[in-house]
Residue, then its C-alpha position, 0 to 999 in steps of 0.5 A: m499500499v503507498d504510504a499516503s494511502r496508509r496514512i490516510i486510513d490510520l488518520v481516518r481509524a484515529i477519529p474518536r467516535g462523536k468527532v468529525v473532521s474535513y477531508g481536506q484536514i485528513a489530507a493536510m495531516a497525511g502530508l497531501p495538502n491538496g489531497a482532499r479529493q484523493v481522501a474522498r476516492l480512498l474512503h469510496s473505494s477502501s472503507g469496507a475492505h479496511r473497516l474505516p469509520w468513513h462517516r466522521v469524514i465530512n466537508a470543510a463546511g461541516g456539510i455531508s457531500l454524498p446525496s441523501a440516496a447515495g449515503g448522505d442520510l446514512q452518513r447523518a444517522l450515524l453521526e447522529r447516533e454518535g451524538v453529533v449535532f447539526v445545526r442547519g444542516k451542518a455539524d457543529l464543529r465547534r463542539h464536534g470538530w477532530r483536533p488531533t495533537l500529532a506527535r513531533 
């Protein structure tokens, strides 16, 4: 597996229950500052195989990017089950945004 993919997988696995993070934030933490789409592609193709909590990754505005019928409703339901609060259709990032402390 490519190192960048491994870093993305490890980061997504580390997102705690009840927290969310954006595709772009995962990409930046993985060393891919413009890799938000790469994160989305990897989640789409590998979430099942790697048992990733894909639902905890949202867009930068706090919204769910998937259309309702294509998994968006499921994503929101999974997040709400974990206690994530949505305000006007967006996750409350102040309350639920993941801010990991990265080892230096």
